[in-house]
SERO-4910 file (N, C-alpha, C, O; in steps of 0.05 Angstrom, whole numbers):
BEGIN
 pado doro    nc1    nc2    nc3   cac1   cac2   cac3    cc1    cc2    cc3    oc1    oc2    oc3
  Met    A    166     47   -541    138     37   -533    129     48   -506    142     41   -487
  Ala    A    106     65   -502    101     75   -480     91     58   -454     79     36   -456
  Asp    A     95     67   -434     89     48   -409     56     50   -402     43     69   -394
  Arg    A     46     24   -407     15     23   -405      4     26   -377    -18     33   -370
  Val    A     29     19   -360     17     20   -325     22     46   -317     43     58   -321
  Ser    A      2     56   -307      5     84   -291     21     81   -265     20     59   -254
  Ser    A     35    103   -255     50     96   -228     32     82   -203     37     63   -189
  Gly    A      8     99   -203    -13     90   -184    -22     59   -179    -29     48   -158
  Glu    A    -19     48   -210    -29     24   -212     -1      3   -206     -3    -18   -194
  Arg    A     22     14   -215     44      2   -205     47     -1   -174     52    -23   -166
  Val    A     45     18   -157     45     20   -128     25     -2   -117     33    -19   -100
  Trp    A      0     -1   -126    -23    -19   -121    -11    -49   -124    -12    -65   -105
  Ala    A     -1    -55   -149      6    -82   -152     33    -88   -137     37   -111   -127
  Glu    A     50    -71   -134     72    -77   -119     66    -82    -84     80    -95    -69
  Gly    A     45    -69    -79     31    -71    -53     17   -100    -51     18   -114    -31
  Ile    A      7   -104    -70     -9   -134    -67     12   -158    -70     10   -179    -59
  Ala    A     33   -150    -85     51   -170    -84     72   -177    -59     82   -198    -54
  Ile    A     74   -152    -46     83   -153    -17     63   -171      0     70   -189     14
  Phe    A     38   -162     -4     21   -176     15     20   -204      5     21   -222     23
  Ala    A     19   -211    -16     20   -243    -25     39   -257    -15     36   -278     -4
  Gly    A     67   -243    -21     89   -255     -6     92   -264     21    100   -285     30
  Thr    A     83   -242     32     85   -241     66     64   -264     74     72   -282     90
  Ile    A     38   -264     64     14   -282     74     24   -309     66     21   -327     83
  Leu    A     36   -314     44     45   -344     29     68   -350     50     69   -373     58
  Ala    A     85   -334     59    108   -348     75     99   -349    106    111   -364    121
  Thr    A     78   -334    113     66   -337    139     49   -364    140     52   -379    160
  Leu    A     33   -371    120     17   -391    112     39   -416    111     31   -438    119
  Gly    A     62   -414    101     75   -437    102     90   -442    132     97   -465    139
  Val    A     93   -424    143     99   -430    173     82   -446    186     88   -466    198
  Phe    A     57   -432    182     31   -448    197     27   -474    190     19   -491    206
  Gln    A     34   -478    162     32   -508    154     55   -524    165     49   -546    174
  Val    A     80   -515    165     98   -528    175     92   -536    204     95   -559    211
  Leu    A     85   -517    222     80   -519    251     58   -545    253     61   -566    266
  Glu    A     37   -537    238     10   -559    236     22   -581    230     17   -598    247
  Gly    A     36   -590    212     52   -613    204     67   -629    227     65   -653    233
  Leu    A     83   -609    238    104   -619    259     83   -632    286     88   -653    297
  Ser    A     60   -615    292     43   -624    310     29   -652    307     26   -669    325
  Ala    A     21   -657    278     11   -680    268     32   -704    269     26   -727    274
  Val    A     56   -697    263     80   -718    264     87   -725    291     92   -748    297
  Gly    A     88   -706    307     99   -705    334     84   -724    352     93   -745    362
  Lys    A     56   -712    356     39   -727    374     15   -729    358      8   -709    347
  Asp    A      1   -750    354    -21   -757    339    -45   -749    359    -66   -739    351
  Ser    A    -40   -754    384    -64   -748    405    -74   -721    402    -96   -715    413
  Val    A    -59   -703    388    -65   -668    394    -89   -669    376   -106   -654    386
  Phe    A    -98   -681    350   -116   -680    335   -140   -705    345   -137   -728    353
  Val    A   -163   -690    340   -185   -711    346   -199   -717    314   -205   -697    300
  Arg    A   -201   -735    307   -218   -741    280   -241   -747    284   -252   -760    301
  Thr    A   -253   -733    260   -287   -739    262   -289   -763    246   -275   -766    225
  Pro    A   -308   -784    255   -312   -808    246   -326   -809    220   -342   -791    215
  Asn    A   -322   -826    203   -337   -832    173   -332   -809    157   -351   -800    145
  Tyr    A   -310   -798    155   -300   -782    138   -289   -791    109   -273   -809    109
  Leu    A   -295   -781     86   -288   -792     59   -261   -793     57   -251   -811     43
  Phe    A   -245   -776     67   -217   -779     66   -197   -790     90   -185   -774    104
  Asp    A   -196   -813     93   -187   -827    116   -154   -833    110   -150   -855     99
  Val    A   -138   -821    116   -109   -821    116    -96   -818    143   -105   -802    160
  Asp    A    -76   -832    147    -61   -832    171    -53   -799    174    -49   -782    157
  Leu    A    -52   -798    200    -47   -767    212    -20   -765    207    -13   -745    194
  Thr    A     -3   -781    214     28   -777    205     32   -774    178     51   -759    171
  Ala    A     17   -786    162     27   -776    134     13   -750    124     21   -738    105
  Trp    A     -9   -742    138    -17   -717    132      2   -693    143      6   -672    132
  Gly    A     13   -702    166     38   -685    179     57   -677    156     62   -653    151
  Trp    A     67   -698    145     85   -698    126     80   -681    101     97   -667     90
  Val    A     58   -683     95     43   -671     68     44   -635     80     52   -615     67
  His    A     35   -634    102     31   -606    114     63   -594    114     67   -572    103
  Ile    A     83   -608    123    107   -599    124    122   -593     99    139   -575     98
  Ile    A    118   -609     79    128   -603     52    115   -581     35    127   -565     20
  Ile    A     86   -581     40     75   -556     29     85   -529     40     91   -510     25
  Gly    A     87   -529     69     93   -503     82    121   -499     76    131   -477     76
  Ala    A    134   -518     71    166   -513     64    165   -500     37    179   -480     35
  Ile    A    154   -505     20    149   -497     -7    136   -468     -5    148   -449    -15
  Ala    A    117   -467      5    102   -442      9    126   -421     20    130   -401      7
  Val    A    138   -425     40    157   -405     51    179   -397     29    186   -373     24
  Leu    A    187   -418     17    207   -414     -4    190   -395    -28    200   -374    -34
  Val    A    172   -401    -36    161   -384    -56    151   -355    -43    153   -335    -58
  Gly    A    142   -353    -21    133   -329     -9    158   -312    -10    158   -289    -19
  Val    A    182   -325      2    207   -305      2    215   -296    -28    225   -275    -32
  Cys    A    208   -316    -51    219   -310    -78    201   -286    -90    209   -270   -108
  Leu    A    173   -286    -76    155   -264    -85    167   -239    -73    170   -219    -87
  Leu    A    173   -239    -49    187   -215    -37    207   -202    -50    212   -178    -51
  Leu    A    221   -224    -62    249   -210    -79    239   -207   -106    255   -203   -125
  Gly    A    214   -209   -110    205   -200   -139    204   -219   -162    195   -211   -184
  Gln    A    212   -241   -159    210   -262   -178    187   -272   -192    169   -285   -181
  Tyr    A    188   -265   -219    160   -271   -236    149   -299   -231    126   -301   -224
  Trp    A    165   -319   -234    156   -344   -234    146   -353   -204    135   -374   -201
  Ala    A    149   -337   -186    144   -346   -156    109   -335   -159     93   -341   -141
  Met    A    101   -322   -177     72   -315   -177     58   -341   -186     41   -349   -171
  Val    A     64   -354   -206     50   -382   -214     57   -401   -196     40   -417   -189
  Ala    A     80   -402   -187     84   -422   -164     66   -420   -141     55   -439   -132
  Gly    A     63   -392   -131     51   -383   -108     22   -393   -112     11   -406    -94
  Ile    A      8   -388   -138    -16   -395   -139    -21   -427   -137    -40   -438   -126
  Cys    A     -1   -437   -149     -3   -469   -151     -1   -479   -121    -16   -497   -112
  Ile    A     16   -469   -109     22   -480    -80     -4   -472    -66    -10   -487    -48
  Ala    A    -17   -453    -69    -37   -438    -48    -63   -455    -58    -81   -456    -42
  Val    A    -65   -467    -82    -85   -484    -89    -83   -510    -78   -102   -520    -67
  Ile    A    -59   -524    -80    -53   -547    -65    -55   -543    -37    -68   -561    -26
  Ser    A    -46   -525    -23    -52   -519     -1    -82   -519     12    -90   -529     33
  Ala    A    -96   -505     -5   -126   -508     -2   -140   -536      2   -155   -543     20
  Phe    A   -131   -551    -20   -139   -575    -24   -129   -595      1   -145   -609     13
  Ala    A   -102   -595      8    -95   -606     33   -111   -598     58   -119   -616     73
  Asn    A   -116   -572     63   -127   -565     86   -161   -574     86   -175   -581    104
  Phe    A   -166   -570     60   -198   -585     61   -199   -616     68   -218   -626     82
  Ala    A   -179   -632     58   -180   -660     69   -170   -662     97   -178   -682    109
  Phe    A   -155   -646    109   -151   -643    138   -172   -633    158   -168   -635    182
  Ile    A   -196   -621    148   -214   -610    161   -229   -629    187   -237   -619    208
  Pro    A   -230   -653    182   -240   -675    200   -219   -673    226   -228   -680    248
  Tyr    A   -195   -666    224   -173   -664    249   -176   -639    257   -174   -637    282
  Tyr    A   -180   -619    245   -174   -594    258   -194   -575    241   -182   -560    225
  Pro    A   -222   -574    241   -236   -558    223   -236   -528    223   -238   -518    201
  Trp    A   -235   -516    241   -233   -485    246   -203   -476    236   -203   -455    223
  Trp    A   -184   -486    238   -157   -480    231   -156   -483    200   -150   -466    184
  Ser    A   -163   -507    193   -161   -514    166   -183   -492    152   -175   -479    132
  Leu    A   -202   -489    160   -217   -468    148   -208   -437    143   -215   -423    123
  Leu    A   -192   -430    166   -173   -407    165   -155   -409    145   -155   -390    129
  Leu    A   -139   -427    142   -118   -427    123   -129   -432     97   -117   -424     78
  Ile    A   -150   -445     94   -162   -444     61   -172   -416     59   -170   -407     37
  Ala    A   -181   -400     77   -186   -373     71   -160   -355     63   -158   -336     48
  Phe    A   -144   -366     76   -113   -345     71   -107   -357     45    -99   -339     29
  Asp    A   -108   -383     32   -100   -388      9   -118   -376    -12   -108   -369    -34
  Val    A   -140   -374     -8   -159   -358    -26   -152   -331    -29   -158   -322    -51
  Met    A   -139   -314    -12   -128   -289    -10   -100   -288    -25    -93   -271    -42
  Val    A    -88   -306    -18    -66   -307    -39    -68   -313    -70    -54   -304    -88
  Ile    A    -86   -329    -71    -96   -335   -102   -106   -309   -111    -99   -299   -132
  Trp    A   -122   -297    -97   -133   -272   -109   -107   -246   -116   -106   -231   -136
  Ala    A    -90   -249    -94    -73   -226    -95    -52   -231   -117    -43   -212   -129
  Leu    A    -43   -257   -123    -26   -261   -138    -40   -263   -168    -25   -259   -187
  Ser    A    -63   -268   -173    -80   -262   -191    -82   -235   -201    -81   -231   -225
  Thr    A    -85   -217   -186    -89   -192   -188    -61   -176   -200    -59   -159   -219
  Met    A    -44   -186   -185    -12   -178   -193     -7   -187   -218      2   -171   -234
  Met    A    -11   -210   -224     -4   -224   -253    -19   -207   -270     -7   -198   -289
  Ser    A    -48   -200   -267    -62   -181   -289    -51   -155   -294    -50   -143   -315
  Gln    A    -40   -147   -267    -28   -118   -269     -3   -117   -285      0    -97   -299
  Arg    A     13   -136   -285     39   -134   -301     38   -145   -332     58   -149   -345
  Arg    A     13   -148   -340     11   -150   -371     12   -124   -382     10   -122   -407
***
C-alpha cells in the first residue's frame, strides 16, 4: 500500500507534535507552580467577590498540581512519540482550560494566558491526529 502522507506533510506534523509536547509540558510546570502558590500561601491571590464558582483556594491549588503533573507526563510522552498521548493531551488541555476558567477570579490574566496555551495545544494535537490518518 502506498504511503498517503508526503515527506513535507510528515515534517510539518512532526513539528506540530514537538510543539504540542513542549507547550503541554511547559503548561504543566506552570500549573504545578500555580498550584503550589495557592496551597502554600493563600494571601498571594486576591478573589473577585460574587463569582459563580466559589471554591477554597487550597482545593484549587491541589487541582492545579494534579492537572499540571499529568500534563507534564503527557507532554513528555508526546515528545517520545506515543500516539495515546495525543488523545490524552487533548483531554488534559480541555480539563486545564476549564480549571483555569474557574480560577479566573483569583488570577485573571494568568488564567486567560494559560487558557490560550491550552487552545494552542488542542489545535496542535488535533492537527497532528488528522495528519496521521
